[in-house]
C-alpha positions in Angstrom: 95.7 184.6 86.0 96.9 181.4 87.7 94.5 179.5 90.0 96.5 179.8 93.2 98.4 182.9 94.3 98.9 184.8 97.5 95.7 187.0 97.3 93.3 184.5 95.7 90.9 184.6 98.6 90.9 188.4 98.7 90.2 188.6 94.9 87.4 186.1 95.1 85.8 188.0 97.9 86.1 191.3 96.0 84.6 189.8 92.9 81.6 188.4 94.8 81.1 191.7 96.6 81.3 193.7 93.4 78.8 191.5 91.5 76.3 191.7 94.4 76.7 195.5 94.6 76.2 195.6 90.8 73.0 193.8 91.0 71.7 196.2 93.6 72.7 199.2 91.6 71.1 198.0 88.4 67.9 197.2 90.2 67.7 200.9 91.0 69.4 202.5 87.9 66.9 204.7 86.1 64.3 203.8 88.6 63.1 205.3 91.9 65.4 205.9 94.8 66.2 208.6 97.4 68.9 211.2 96.9 70.5 213.2 99.7 73.3 215.8 99.7 76.3 215.0 101.9 77.8 218.3 100.9 78.1 220.6 98.0 78.1 218.6 94.7 78.4 215.4 96.8 75.1 213.4 96.5 74.4 210.0 98.0 71.6 207.7 96.9 69.8 204.6 98.2 71.9 202.6 95.7 75.2 203.9 97.2 74.2 202.9 100.7 72.7 199.5 99.8 75.6 198.6 97.6 78.0 199.6 100.3 76.2 197.4 102.8 76.4 194.4 100.5 80.1 194.9 99.9 80.9 195.4 103.6 78.9 192.3 104.7 80.6 190.1 102.1 84.1 191.3 102.8 83.9 191.5 106.5 82.3 188.0 106.6 85.4 186.7 104.8 88.0 188.9 106.5 86.6 190.1 109.8 90.0 191.4 111.2 90.9 193.6 108.3 90.6 197.4 108.3 87.9 199.3 106.4 87.7 202.6 104.5 84.6 203.4 102.5 83.2 206.6 101.1 79.8 205.7 102.7 81.0 204.8 106.2 82.3 206.9 109.0 86.1 206.7 109.0 87.9 205.3 112.0 91.5 205.7 113.0 91.4 202.0 113.9 92.2 201.2 110.3 95.6 202.9 110.7 96.6 200.1 113.1 96.0 197.5 110.5 98.4 196.3 107.8 95.4 194.9 105.8 92.7 197.3 104.8 89.8 197.4 102.3 89.3 200.6 100.4 85.8 200.9 98.8 83.6 203.2 96.8 80.3 201.4 96.2 79.4 203.8 93.3 82.2 206.0 92.0 80.3 208.4 89.7 77.1 208.9 91.7 76.3 212.0 89.7 76.4 209.9 86.5 74.2 207.3 88.1 71.6 210.0 89.0 71.8 211.4 85.5 71.3 208.0 83.9 74.8 208.2 82.3 76.4 204.7 82.3 79.8 205.9 83.4 79.9 204.9 87.0 81.5 201.9 88.7 81.9 199.8 91.8 85.5 200.1 93.1 86.9 197.7 95.6 90.6 197.4 96.6 92.5 195.4 99.1 95.6 197.1 100.5 98.5 195.6 102.4 101.1 197.8 104.0 100.0 200.8 102.0 100.0 199.1 98.6 97.0 197.8 96.7 97.2 194.0 96.1 93.7 193.3 94.7 91.4 195.5 92.7 88.0 195.1 91.1 86.2 197.8 89.1 82.8 196.9 87.8 80.6 199.0 85.6 77.3 197.0 85.7 75.6 199.3 83.2 78.1 198.4 80.5 78.8 194.9 81.9 82.6 195.7 82.1 84.2 193.7 84.9 87.9 194.7 85.5 90.1 192.9 88.0 93.7 192.8 88.9 96.0 191.3 91.6 99.6 192.1 92.4 101.9 190.2 90.0 99.0 188.6 88.2 98.1 191.2 85.6 94.9 193.0 84.8 91.8 191.6 83.1 88.6 192.9 81.5 85.8 190.2 81.4 88.5 187.6 81.9 90.6 188.8 79.0 94.1 190.2 79.7 94.5 193.9 79.2 97.4 196.3 78.6 97.9 200.1 78.5 98.6 201.6 75.1 102.3 201.9 74.2 102.0 205.6 73.3 104.7 207.8 74.7 104.1 211.0 72.8 101.9 213.7 74.3 100.8 215.1 70.9 97.7 213.3 69.8 97.3 211.3 73.0 93.7 210.4 73.9 93.0 211.6 77.4 90.0 210.6 79.5 89.0 213.5 81.8 86.2 214.4 84.2 82.8 215.4 83.0 82.6 218.1 85.7 86.1 219.4 86.3 86.7 223.0 85.1 87.8 222.9 81.4 90.1 225.9 81.8 92.6 223.8 83.7 92.8 221.3 80.8 93.6 224.0 78.2 97.3 223.0 78.0 96.2 219.5 77.2 93.4 220.5 74.8 96.1 222.2 72.6 98.0 218.9 72.2 95.7 216.0 73.0 92.3 214.5 72.1 90.1 215.1 75.2 87.2 212.7 76.0 85.0 213.3 79.0 84.2 210.2 81.1 82.4 210.2 84.5 83.9 208.0 87.2 87.7 208.3 87.8 87.7 204.6 88.8 86.2 203.8 85.4 88.6 206.1 83.6 91.6 204.4 85.2 90.2 201.0 84.3 89.7 202.1 80.7 93.2 203.4 80.5 94.4 200.0 81.8 92.5 198.3 78.9 93.9 200.6 76.3 90.7 202.5 75.8 92.4 205.8 76.2 96.1 206.7 76.5 95.9 208.4 79.9 93.8 210.1 82.5 94.4 212.8 85.0 92.7 215.0 87.6 93.7 218.3 89.2 91.4 217.7 92.2 92.4 216.5 95.6 91.1 213.0 95.3 90.0 210.4 97.9 91.7 207.0 98.2 88.5 205.2 97.6 88.1 206.8 94.2 91.5 205.7 92.8 92.9 202.8 94.9 91.6 200.0 92.8 92.3 201.9 89.6 96.0 202.5 90.5 96.6 198.7 90.8 94.6 198.1 87.6 96.8 200.5 85.6 100.1 199.2 87.1 99.2 195.6 86.5 98.4 196.5 82.9 101.9 197.9 82.4 101.2 201.6 83.2 102.2 204.1 85.8 100.2 206.2 88.2 101.6 209.2 90.2 100.1 212.1 92.1 100.4 215.7 90.7 103.8 216.1 92.1 105.1 212.9 90.4 105.1 210.8 93.6 104.1 207.2 94.0 100.8 206.7 95.8 100.6 205.1 99.2 97.2 204.1 100.7 95.6 203.8 104.1 96.9 207.3 105.1 95.5 209.3 108.1 94.2 211.9 105.6 93.0 209.6 102.8 93.6 212.0 99.9 96.1 212.6 97.1 96.9 215.8 95.3 96.0 215.1 91.8 96.5 211.9 89.8 98.2 211.2 86.4 98.0 207.7 84.8 99.3 206.4 81.5 102.1 204.3 80.2 105.4 205.0 81.9 106.9 207.4 79.4 103.6 209.2 78.7 102.8 209.7 82.4 106.1 211.6 82.9 105.2 214.1 80.1 101.6 214.4 81.3 102.7 215.0 84.9 105.0 217.8 83.6 102.1 219.5 81.9 100.0 219.0 85.1 102.5 221.1 87.0 102.5 223.7 84.2 98.7 223.9 84.3 98.7 224.3 88.0 101.1 227.2 87.8 104.6 227.6 89.2 103.4 227.3 92.8 103.7 223.6 93.2 102.6 223.8 96.8 99.1 224.9 95.8 96.4 222.3 96.5 94.1 221.4 93.6 90.5 222.4 94.4 
């Protein structure tokens, strides 16, 4: 990555924020902290809230006029008036954090006019720091990364959710190697680094879960689409996408076709 490019300041801010959040998280990992349920199967911990606070303070100190969308803050329609928005999940994979499974990550993305321009995904438990910027490539611990060149579905190594119902993946199980991994942000980063040929989810997924990962995969030479095969646009009024498929360009097309088959012929049905 060159020293000076259009989004250098945004990337620097995201890196600092992610490292500060990572320090907070590891200070509590496998220790004592409070856990509350925001909803069914949707826990939040002291670590989520404190990491979010650190990220917000760092970013908003640097870019006070930008919009803000985070899993741990009340959403505001004010962000829709902004061309520049930060999309953040302080801990993607909170359940893994609670269980002591080191498959969670800090996810920070900067979005301009609906497209991610800067991304940082940090798994502090594994000391894996992924970053990307538009037109600058993707990196893991400062080393350039690329998606695998695989284009055949048969034998592809797919990283999938630890909690999503296995019945939906049966069409993939018959043809692919399936490896469960917690956080979808972390799965996308691992696909970007070639540690897995692709990933997908049938769920309706929030922007903060995938925004940074989308840019990471794209800058590593891959492609990410929603379940319908459409490109992803961020900072939407309803910040969700209907499924996600990520892999190299050719493989993503095949996987997306299987995604449709797995969901049934009714393409209008929302994933649960």
